[in-house]
VMD Tcl script that builds the backbone (N, CA, C; Angstrom):
set m [mol new atoms 426]
animate dup $m
set s [atomselect $m all]
$s set {name element resname resid chain x y z} {
  {N N UNK 1 A -6.859 -0.729 7.287}
  {CA C UNK 1 A -7.853 -1.375 8.112}
  {C C UNK 1 A -7.398 -2.775 8.538}
  {N N UNK 2 A -6.851 -3.551 7.572}
  {CA C UNK 2 A -6.398 -4.909 7.867}
  {C C UNK 2 A -5.332 -4.898 8.957}
  {N N UNK 3 A -4.374 -3.993 8.844}
  {CA C UNK 3 A -3.301 -3.899 9.842}
  {C C UNK 3 A -3.865 -3.566 11.219}
  {N N UNK 4 A -4.838 -2.678 11.261}
  {CA C UNK 4 A -5.473 -2.314 12.528}
  {C C UNK 4 A -6.137 -3.536 13.163}
  {N N UNK 5 A -6.882 -4.268 12.358}
  {CA C UNK 5 A -7.594 -5.444 12.871}
  {C C UNK 5 A -6.602 -6.482 13.383}
  {N N UNK 6 A -5.544 -6.741 12.608}
  {CA C UNK 6 A -4.543 -7.725 13.031}
  {C C UNK 6 A -3.858 -7.275 14.318}
  {N N UNK 7 A -3.513 -5.990 14.390}
  {CA C UNK 7 A -2.767 -5.483 15.543}
  {C C UNK 7 A -3.618 -5.398 16.809}
  {N N UNK 8 A -4.812 -4.866 16.697}
  {CA C UNK 8 A -5.608 -4.587 17.886}
  {C C UNK 8 A -6.738 -5.589 18.158}
  {N N UNK 9 A -7.139 -6.319 17.147}
  {CA C UNK 9 A -8.235 -7.266 17.336}
  {C C UNK 9 A -7.822 -8.695 16.989}
  {N N UNK 10 A -6.525 -8.903 16.817}
  {CA C UNK 10 A -6.015 -10.218 16.427}
  {C C UNK 10 A -6.397 -11.330 17.376}
  {N N UNK 11 A -6.593 -11.001 18.630}
  {CA C UNK 11 A -6.979 -12.014 19.615}
  {C C UNK 11 A -8.313 -12.671 19.266}
  {N N UNK 12 A -9.127 -11.977 18.475}
  {CA C UNK 12 A -10.431 -12.530 18.101}
  {C C UNK 12 A -10.315 -13.743 17.182}
  {N N UNK 13 A -9.133 -13.929 16.559}
  {CA C UNK 13 A -8.952 -15.057 15.645}
  {C C UNK 13 A -9.080 -16.394 16.367}
  {N N UNK 14 A -8.968 -16.375 17.692}
  {CA C UNK 14 A -9.072 -17.606 18.460}
  {C C UNK 14 A -10.530 -18.026 18.683}
  {N N UNK 15 A -11.457 -17.159 18.337}
  {CA C UNK 15 A -12.872 -17.523 18.369}
  {C C UNK 15 A -13.144 -18.317 17.095}
  {N N UNK 16 A -13.681 -19.530 17.225}
  {CA C UNK 16 A -13.892 -20.361 16.033}
  {C C UNK 16 A -14.611 -19.606 14.907}
  {N N UNK 17 A -14.039 -19.691 13.730}
  {CA C UNK 17 A -14.553 -19.126 12.477}
  {C C UNK 17 A -14.509 -17.599 12.395}
  {N N UNK 18 A -14.045 -16.910 13.429}
  {CA C UNK 18 A -14.025 -15.447 13.394}
  {C C UNK 18 A -13.134 -14.926 12.264}
  {N N UNK 19 A -11.970 -15.543 12.084}
  {CA C UNK 19 A -11.091 -15.130 10.989}
  {C C UNK 19 A -11.751 -15.296 9.641}
  {N N UNK 20 A -12.477 -16.383 9.478}
  {CA C UNK 20 A -13.172 -16.624 8.213}
  {C C UNK 20 A -14.312 -15.640 8.001}
  {N N UNK 21 A -14.996 -15.272 9.081}
  {CA C UNK 21 A -16.066 -14.278 8.977}
  {C C UNK 21 A -15.477 -12.938 8.543}
  {N N UNK 22 A -14.379 -12.526 9.205}
  {CA C UNK 22 A -13.742 -11.257 8.849}
  {C C UNK 22 A -13.260 -11.285 7.400}
  {N N UNK 23 A -12.636 -12.396 6.994}
  {CA C UNK 23 A -12.140 -12.491 5.623}
  {C C UNK 23 A -13.296 -12.445 4.622}
  {N N UNK 24 A -14.424 -13.033 4.978}
  {CA C UNK 24 A -15.597 -12.988 4.094}
  {C C UNK 24 A -16.126 -11.557 3.945}
  {N N UNK 25 A -16.120 -10.816 5.033}
  {CA C UNK 25 A -16.537 -9.407 4.968}
  {C C UNK 25 A -15.573 -8.626 4.075}
  {N N UNK 26 A -14.275 -8.909 4.236}
  {CA C UNK 26 A -13.272 -8.242 3.405}
  {C C UNK 26 A -13.486 -8.597 1.932}
  {N N UNK 27 A -13.820 -9.854 1.677}
  {CA C UNK 27 A -14.045 -10.310 0.299}
  {C C UNK 27 A -15.225 -9.555 -0.325}
  {N N UNK 28 A -16.295 -9.381 0.432}
  {CA C UNK 28 A -17.452 -8.630 -0.067}
  {C C UNK 28 A -17.054 -7.179 -0.335}
  {N N UNK 29 A -16.287 -6.589 0.578}
  {CA C UNK 29 A -15.823 -5.215 0.400}
  {C C UNK 29 A -15.019 -5.070 -0.897}
  {N N UNK 30 A -14.102 -6.013 -1.144}
  {CA C UNK 30 A -13.287 -5.942 -2.356}
  {C C UNK 30 A -14.105 -6.259 -3.599}
  {N N UNK 31 A -15.123 -7.076 -3.481}
  {CA C UNK 31 A -16.011 -7.341 -4.607}
  {C C UNK 31 A -16.678 -6.049 -5.062}
  {N N UNK 32 A -17.012 -5.195 -4.101}
  {CA C UNK 32 A -17.679 -3.926 -4.404}
  {C C UNK 32 A -16.677 -2.853 -4.831}
  {N N UNK 33 A -15.545 -2.754 -4.125}
  {CA C UNK 33 A -14.644 -1.624 -4.318}
  {C C UNK 33 A -13.466 -1.878 -5.263}
  {N N UNK 34 A -13.012 -3.122 -5.354}
  {CA C UNK 34 A -11.834 -3.417 -6.164}
  {C C UNK 34 A -11.860 -4.879 -6.608}
  {N N UNK 35 A -12.830 -5.248 -7.454}
  {CA C UNK 35 A -13.026 -6.662 -7.797}
  {C C UNK 35 A -11.851 -7.316 -8.518}
  {N N UNK 36 A -10.983 -6.529 -9.110}
  {CA C UNK 36 A -9.833 -7.114 -9.816}
  {C C UNK 36 A -8.937 -7.895 -8.852}
  {N N UNK 37 A -8.896 -7.488 -7.595}
  {CA C UNK 37 A -8.096 -8.204 -6.591}
  {C C UNK 37 A -8.588 -9.642 -6.468}
  {N N UNK 38 A -9.894 -9.830 -6.483}
  {CA C UNK 38 A -10.451 -11.180 -6.383}
  {C C UNK 38 A -10.122 -12.000 -7.627}
  {N N UNK 39 A -10.065 -11.347 -8.784}
  {CA C UNK 39 A -9.638 -12.038 -10.001}
  {C C UNK 39 A -8.181 -12.484 -9.875}
  {N N UNK 40 A -7.340 -11.623 -9.309}
  {CA C UNK 40 A -5.940 -11.988 -9.103}
  {C C UNK 40 A -5.821 -13.182 -8.157}
  {N N UNK 41 A -6.623 -13.192 -7.104}
  {CA C UNK 41 A -6.612 -14.305 -6.151}
  {C C UNK 41 A -7.037 -15.590 -6.847}
  {N N UNK 42 A -8.082 -15.511 -7.671}
  {CA C UNK 42 A -8.535 -16.691 -8.425}
  {C C UNK 42 A -7.436 -17.201 -9.346}
  {N N UNK 43 A -6.729 -16.284 -9.996}
  {CA C UNK 43 A -5.661 -16.698 -10.904}
  {C C UNK 43 A -4.502 -17.336 -10.139}
  {N N UNK 44 A -4.174 -16.794 -8.967}
  {CA C UNK 44 A -3.117 -17.391 -8.155}
  {C C UNK 44 A -3.547 -18.782 -7.664}
  {N N UNK 45 A -4.814 -18.926 -7.331}
  {CA C UNK 45 A -5.334 -20.239 -6.925}
  {C C UNK 45 A -5.193 -21.245 -8.067}
  {N N UNK 46 A -5.546 -20.857 -9.275}
  {CA C UNK 46 A -5.403 -21.736 -10.443}
  {C C UNK 46 A -3.940 -22.096 -10.671}
  {N N UNK 47 A -3.069 -21.127 -10.505}
  {CA C UNK 47 A -1.630 -21.359 -10.648}
  {C C UNK 47 A -1.163 -22.393 -9.618}
  {N N UNK 48 A -1.595 -22.238 -8.380}
  {CA C UNK 48 A -1.201 -23.175 -7.328}
  {C C UNK 48 A -1.729 -24.576 -7.570}
  {N N UNK 49 A -2.931 -24.680 -8.138}
  {CA C UNK 49 A -3.520 -25.994 -8.408}
  {C C UNK 49 A -2.735 -26.774 -9.456}
  {N N UNK 50 A -1.957 -26.074 -10.270}
  {CA C UNK 50 A -1.165 -26.742 -11.296}
  {C C UNK 50 A 0.132 -27.335 -10.752}
  {N N UNK 51 A 0.491 -27.003 -9.533}
  {CA C UNK 51 A 1.725 -27.511 -8.933}
  {C C UNK 51 A 1.467 -28.914 -8.383}
  {N N UNK 52 A 2.311 -29.874 -8.758}
  {CA C UNK 52 A 2.110 -31.241 -8.259}
  {C C UNK 52 A 2.123 -31.290 -6.728}
  {N N UNK 53 A 1.178 -32.054 -6.192}
  {CA C UNK 53 A 1.066 -32.308 -4.751}
  {C C UNK 53 A 0.697 -31.076 -3.927}
  {N N UNK 54 A 0.248 -30.013 -4.556}
  {CA C UNK 54 A -0.229 -28.839 -3.815}
  {C C UNK 54 A -1.745 -28.941 -3.708}
  {N N UNK 55 A -2.228 -28.754 -2.497}
  {CA C UNK 55 A -3.672 -28.691 -2.297}
  {C C UNK 55 A -4.018 -27.313 -1.741}
  {N N UNK 56 A -5.206 -26.876 -2.045}
  {CA C UNK 56 A -5.653 -25.559 -1.612}
  {C C UNK 56 A -6.876 -25.759 -0.718}
  {N N UNK 57 A -6.816 -25.123 0.438}
  {CA C UNK 57 A -7.890 -25.252 1.403}
  {C C UNK 57 A -8.127 -23.915 2.080}
  {N N UNK 58 A -9.122 -23.876 2.919}
  {CA C UNK 58 A -9.402 -22.647 3.667}
  {C C UNK 58 A -8.318 -22.453 4.724}
  {N N UNK 59 A -7.811 -21.243 4.825}
  {CA C UNK 59 A -6.843 -20.929 5.881}
  {C C UNK 59 A -7.623 -20.741 7.182}
  {N N UNK 60 A -7.074 -21.178 8.312}
  {CA C UNK 60 A -7.815 -21.068 9.567}
  {C C UNK 60 A -8.243 -19.647 9.923}
  {N N UNK 61 A -7.498 -18.642 9.452}
  {CA C UNK 61 A -7.836 -17.256 9.781}
  {C C UNK 61 A -8.392 -16.509 8.581}
  {N N UNK 62 A -8.908 -17.234 7.607}
  {CA C UNK 62 A -9.534 -16.634 6.443}
  {C C UNK 62 A -8.635 -16.662 5.230}
  {N N UNK 63 A -9.236 -16.741 4.076}
  {CA C UNK 63 A -8.484 -16.790 2.834}
  {C C UNK 63 A -8.196 -18.218 2.410}
  {N N UNK 64 A -7.274 -18.339 1.458}
  {CA C UNK 64 A -6.896 -19.630 0.907}
  {C C UNK 64 A -5.493 -20.002 1.363}
  {N N UNK 65 A -5.302 -21.285 1.613}
  {CA C UNK 65 A -3.996 -21.787 2.037}
  {C C UNK 65 A -3.487 -22.772 0.994}
  {N N UNK 66 A -2.198 -22.661 0.658}
  {CA C UNK 66 A -1.535 -23.547 -0.280}
  {C C UNK 66 A -0.653 -24.497 0.523}
  {N N UNK 67 A -0.953 -25.786 0.466}
  {CA C UNK 67 A -0.174 -26.796 1.199}
  {C C UNK 67 A 0.543 -27.720 0.227}
  {N N UNK 68 A 1.739 -28.116 0.616}
  {CA C UNK 68 A 2.510 -29.118 -0.121}
  {C C UNK 68 A 2.873 -30.210 0.882}
  {N N UNK 69 A 2.415 -31.428 0.615}
  {CA C UNK 69 A 2.648 -32.550 1.524}
  {C C UNK 69 A 2.254 -32.206 2.962}
  {N N UNK 70 A 1.081 -31.641 3.113}
  {CA C UNK 70 A 0.481 -31.306 4.409}
  {C C UNK 70 A 1.238 -30.222 5.181}
  {N N UNK 71 A 2.079 -29.465 4.502}
  {CA C UNK 71 A 2.779 -28.343 5.138}
  {C C UNK 71 A 2.431 -27.077 4.363}
  {N N UNK 72 A 2.184 -26.018 5.092}
  {CA C UNK 72 A 1.779 -24.764 4.461}
  {C C UNK 72 A 2.937 -24.096 3.733}
  {N N UNK 73 A 2.689 -23.755 2.469}
  {CA C UNK 73 A 3.629 -22.973 1.663}
  {C C UNK 73 A 3.317 -21.490 1.769}
  {N N UNK 74 A 2.022 -21.199 1.719}
  {CA C UNK 74 A 1.581 -19.797 1.628}
  {C C UNK 74 A 0.086 -19.736 1.916}
  {N N UNK 75 A -0.385 -18.525 2.120}
  {CA C UNK 75 A -1.822 -18.280 2.176}
  {C C UNK 75 A -2.071 -16.858 1.678}
  {N N UNK 76 A -3.279 -16.666 1.186}
  {CA C UNK 76 A -3.645 -15.347 0.675}
  {C C UNK 76 A -4.971 -14.929 1.298}
  {N N UNK 77 A -4.992 -13.695 1.774}
  {CA C UNK 77 A -6.201 -13.113 2.352}
  {C C UNK 77 A -6.994 -12.435 1.247}
  {N N UNK 78 A -8.254 -12.171 1.501}
  {CA C UNK 78 A -9.140 -11.615 0.472}
  {C C UNK 78 A -8.857 -10.168 0.106}
  {N N UNK 79 A -7.905 -9.533 0.781}
  {CA C UNK 79 A -7.493 -8.186 0.386}
  {C C UNK 79 A -6.260 -8.214 -0.514}
  {N N UNK 80 A -5.849 -9.418 -0.938}
  {CA C UNK 80 A -4.697 -9.551 -1.828}
  {C C UNK 80 A -3.373 -9.675 -1.100}
  {N N UNK 81 A -3.403 -9.838 0.212}
  {CA C UNK 81 A -2.171 -9.996 0.978}
  {C C UNK 81 A -1.745 -11.457 0.936}
  {N N UNK 82 A -0.615 -11.692 0.286}
  {CA C UNK 82 A -0.046 -13.023 0.167}
  {C C UNK 82 A 1.057 -13.178 1.203}
  {N N UNK 83 A 0.961 -14.212 2.023}
  {CA C UNK 83 A 1.991 -14.548 2.997}
  {C C UNK 83 A 2.641 -15.849 2.544}
  {N N UNK 84 A 3.968 -15.840 2.435}
  {CA C UNK 84 A 4.701 -16.986 1.902}
  {C C UNK 84 A 5.817 -17.359 2.867}
  {N N UNK 85 A 6.014 -18.670 3.058}
  {CA C UNK 85 A 7.097 -19.157 3.905}
  {C C UNK 85 A 8.309 -19.488 3.043}
  {N N UNK 86 A 9.404 -18.789 3.308}
  {CA C UNK 86 A 10.667 -18.996 2.597}
  {C C UNK 86 A 11.772 -19.247 3.620}
  {N N UNK 87 A 12.932 -19.618 3.138}
  {CA C UNK 87 A 14.069 -19.714 4.048}
  {C C UNK 87 A 14.442 -18.295 4.475}
  {N N UNK 88 A 15.060 -18.174 5.622}
  {CA C UNK 88 A 15.457 -16.840 6.089}
  {C C UNK 88 A 16.484 -16.215 5.155}
  {N N UNK 89 A 17.329 -17.032 4.545}
  {CA C UNK 89 A 18.334 -16.521 3.605}
  {C C UNK 89 A 17.658 -15.910 2.368}
  {N N UNK 90 A 16.712 -16.644 1.798}
  {CA C UNK 90 A 15.998 -16.126 0.628}
  {C C UNK 90 A 15.160 -14.908 1.007}
  {N N UNK 91 A 14.559 -14.949 2.170}
  {CA C UNK 91 A 13.786 -13.797 2.635}
  {C C UNK 91 A 14.674 -12.554 2.692}
  {N N UNK 92 A 15.877 -12.699 3.231}
  {CA C UNK 92 A 16.799 -11.564 3.338}
  {C C UNK 92 A 17.146 -11.014 1.958}
  {N N UNK 93 A 17.358 -11.902 0.997}
  {CA C UNK 93 A 17.677 -11.455 -0.368}
  {C C UNK 93 A 16.507 -10.680 -0.971}
  {N N UNK 94 A 15.309 -11.200 -0.797}
  {CA C UNK 94 A 14.135 -10.545 -1.368}
  {C C UNK 94 A 13.814 -9.231 -0.654}
  {N N UNK 95 A 14.042 -9.191 0.655}
  {CA C UNK 95 A 13.850 -7.933 1.389}
  {C C UNK 95 A 14.788 -6.860 0.844}
  {N N UNK 96 A 16.003 -7.259 0.518}
  {CA C UNK 96 A 16.990 -6.324 -0.028}
  {C C UNK 96 A 16.513 -5.750 -1.362}
  {N N UNK 97 A 15.827 -6.575 -2.159}
  {CA C UNK 97 A 15.275 -6.101 -3.438}
  {C C UNK 97 A 14.163 -5.079 -3.220}
  {N N UNK 98 A 13.478 -5.159 -2.083}
  {CA C UNK 98 A 12.504 -4.130 -1.731}
  {C C UNK 98 A 11.063 -4.344 -2.138}
  {N N UNK 99 A 10.710 -5.493 -2.686}
  {CA C UNK 99 A 9.315 -5.696 -3.115}
  {C C UNK 99 A 8.449 -6.351 -2.059}
  {N N UNK 100 A 9.074 -7.026 -1.122}
  {CA C UNK 100 A 8.321 -7.731 -0.086}
  {C C UNK 100 A 8.557 -7.057 1.258}
  {N N UNK 101 A 7.802 -7.482 2.237}
  {CA C UNK 101 A 8.058 -7.035 3.608}
  {C C UNK 101 A 8.025 -8.260 4.518}
  {N N UNK 102 A 8.549 -8.089 5.705}
  {CA C UNK 102 A 8.469 -9.167 6.682}
  {C C UNK 102 A 6.999 -9.417 7.012}
  {N N UNK 103 A 6.719 -10.625 7.420}
  {CA C UNK 103 A 5.345 -11.008 7.748}
  {C C UNK 103 A 4.761 -10.048 8.779}
  {N N UNK 104 A 3.505 -9.727 8.609}
  {CA C UNK 104 A 2.836 -8.743 9.453}
  {C C UNK 104 A 2.621 -9.218 10.890}
  {N N UNK 105 A 2.777 -10.505 11.172}
  {CA C UNK 105 A 2.631 -11.015 12.529}
  {C C UNK 105 A 3.926 -11.651 13.038}
  {N N UNK 106 A 4.653 -12.342 12.153}
  {CA C UNK 106 A 5.879 -13.048 12.525}
  {C C UNK 106 A 7.086 -12.493 11.764}
  {N N UNK 107 A 7.501 -11.286 12.080}
  {CA C UNK 107 A 8.561 -10.634 11.285}
  {C C UNK 107 A 9.932 -11.306 11.373}
  {N N UNK 108 A 10.230 -12.038 12.419}
  {CA C UNK 108 A 11.556 -12.641 12.569}
  {C C UNK 108 A 11.636 -14.056 12.002}
  {N N UNK 109 A 10.556 -14.526 11.445}
  {CA C UNK 109 A 10.517 -15.865 10.851}
  {C C UNK 109 A 10.879 -15.783 9.370}
  {N N UNK 110 A 10.760 -16.887 8.664}
  {CA C UNK 110 A 10.966 -16.903 7.221}
  {C C UNK 110 A 9.745 -16.423 6.443}
  {N N UNK 111 A 8.660 -16.126 7.145}
  {CA C UNK 111 A 7.439 -15.673 6.481}
  {C C UNK 111 A 7.613 -14.255 5.937}
  {N N UNK 112 A 7.080 -14.048 4.735}
  {CA C UNK 112 A 7.069 -12.719 4.118}
  {C C UNK 112 A 5.628 -12.353 3.763}
  {N N UNK 113 A 5.393 -11.066 3.578}
  {CA C UNK 113 A 4.084 -10.575 3.151}
  {C C UNK 113 A 4.257 -9.755 1.872}
  {N N UNK 114 A 3.281 -9.885 0.986}
  {CA C UNK 114 A 3.326 -9.170 -0.281}
  {C C UNK 114 A 1.901 -8.890 -0.740}
  {N N UNK 115 A 1.610 -7.631 -1.013}
  {CA C UNK 115 A 0.278 -7.245 -1.502}
  {C C UNK 115 A 0.220 -7.338 -3.023}
  {N N UNK 116 A -0.815 -7.990 -3.516}
  {CA C UNK 116 A -1.075 -8.049 -4.957}
  {C C UNK 116 A -2.057 -6.927 -5.282}
  {N N UNK 117 A -1.587 -5.952 -6.062}
  {CA C UNK 117 A -2.419 -4.797 -6.403}
  {C C UNK 117 A -2.646 -4.642 -7.907}
  {N N UNK 118 A -1.782 -5.276 -8.714}
  {CA C UNK 118 A -1.887 -5.132 -10.165}
  {C C UNK 118 A -1.323 -6.387 -10.837}
  {N N UNK 119 A -1.352 -6.408 -12.156}
  {CA C UNK 119 A -0.913 -7.614 -12.872}
  {C C UNK 119 A 0.584 -7.886 -12.683}
  {N N UNK 120 A 1.401 -6.862 -12.574}
  {CA C UNK 120 A 2.823 -7.084 -12.300}
  {C C UNK 120 A 3.020 -7.750 -10.943}
  {N N UNK 121 A 2.238 -7.333 -9.966}
  {CA C UNK 121 A 2.297 -7.945 -8.645}
  {C C UNK 121 A 1.850 -9.408 -8.698}
  {N N UNK 122 A 0.852 -9.698 -9.524}
  {CA C UNK 122 A 0.386 -11.073 -9.667}
  {C C UNK 122 A 1.505 -11.956 -10.214}
  {N N UNK 123 A 2.224 -11.465 -11.203}
  {CA C UNK 123 A 3.358 -12.214 -11.760}
  {C C UNK 123 A 4.395 -12.475 -10.675}
  {N N UNK 124 A 4.690 -11.463 -9.874}
  {CA C UNK 124 A 5.664 -11.611 -8.791}
  {C C UNK 124 A 5.140 -12.564 -7.715}
  {N N UNK 125 A 3.853 -12.527 -7.425}
  {CA C UNK 125 A 3.257 -13.437 -6.446}
  {C C UNK 125 A 3.403 -14.888 -6.903}
  {N N UNK 126 A 3.224 -15.123 -8.190}
  {CA C UNK 126 A 3.425 -16.475 -8.732}
  {C C UNK 126 A 4.880 -16.904 -8.556}
  {N N UNK 127 A 5.796 -15.963 -8.750}
  {CA C UNK 127 A 7.211 -16.265 -8.542}
  {C C UNK 127 A 7.464 -16.639 -7.085}
  {N N UNK 128 A 6.891 -15.875 -6.160}
  {CA C UNK 128 A 7.073 -16.158 -4.733}
  {C C UNK 128 A 6.515 -17.530 -4.365}
  {N N UNK 129 A 5.332 -17.843 -4.876}
  {CA C UNK 129 A 4.730 -19.148 -4.602}
  {C C UNK 129 A 5.591 -20.263 -5.196}
  {N N UNK 130 A 6.124 -20.040 -6.375}
  {CA C UNK 130 A 7.009 -21.023 -7.009}
  {C C UNK 130 A 8.284 -21.227 -6.201}
  {N N UNK 131 A 8.842 -20.142 -5.686}
  {CA C UNK 131 A 10.050 -20.250 -4.864}
  {C C UNK 131 A 9.785 -21.077 -3.607}
  {N N UNK 132 A 8.664 -20.833 -2.967}
  {CA C UNK 132 A 8.307 -21.604 -1.770}
  {C C UNK 132 A 8.131 -23.077 -2.129}
  {N N UNK 133 A 7.486 -23.326 -3.258}
  {CA C UNK 133 A 7.263 -24.708 -3.710}
  {C C UNK 133 A 8.599 -25.389 -4.008}
  {N N UNK 134 A 9.477 -24.694 -4.710}
  {CA C UNK 134 A 10.790 -25.276 -5.046}
  {C C UNK 134 A 11.582 -25.595 -3.789}
  {N N UNK 135 A 11.580 -24.681 -2.836}
  {CA C UNK 135 A 12.309 -24.928 -1.591}
  {C C UNK 135 A 11.751 -26.144 -0.861}
  {N N UNK 136 A 10.435 -26.222 -0.760}
  {CA C UNK 136 A 9.806 -27.322 -0.019}
  {C C UNK 136 A 10.000 -28.644 -0.756}
  {N N UNK 137 A 9.834 -28.652 -2.083}
  {CA C UNK 137 A 9.976 -29.907 -2.824}
  {C C UNK 137 A 11.427 -30.370 -2.835}
  {N N UNK 138 A 12.376 -29.420 -2.878}
  {CA C UNK 138 A 13.797 -29.779 -2.818}
  {C C UNK 138 A 14.128 -30.356 -1.445}
  {N N UNK 139 A 13.559 -29.758 -0.402}
  {CA C UNK 139 A 13.787 -30.226 0.972}
  {C C UNK 139 A 13.263 -31.656 1.133}
  {N N UNK 140 A 12.137 -31.951 0.488}
  {CA C UNK 140 A 11.553 -33.299 0.577}
  {C C UNK 140 A 12.383 -34.319 -0.177}
  {N N UNK 141 A 13.125 -33.886 -1.195}
  {CA C UNK 141 A 13.967 -34.806 -1.971}
  {C C UNK 141 A 15.226 -35.178 -1.185}
  {N N UNK 142 A 15.673 -34.306 -0.283}
  {CA C UNK 142 A 16.906 -34.559 0.447}
  {C C UNK 142 A 16.712 -35.561 1.562}
}
mol reanalyze $m
mol bondsrecalc $m
mol representation Tube
mol addrep $m
């Protein structure tokens, strides 16, 4: 359903708050059908809050956004889809491992997409968020 909405109704995201409305509906759906996903999102949010200089805010198209020094590291939608910005080199390495996919909207960028479905996925999502944080914080040191 999410892929359909992004592909065929993505233009609606330009209507103010429409992305947030859709994400809220998705959140209610997951609360009813698969509440553990929301627990995983909460745990990832807590993990991100422990990173120095990371702030968490609402993503413009719904979900939570993780920023480091006012630049987006990642965001997570209420269906457990985590989008993370990595270098293209690291993205290529992780794609080769087979656990991630190219971003659902920007496949040629450094953005990757990863669905959190279970506790093993949550551990991997924390790793992905940490990798993005390390890359960004290292870049800021240079």
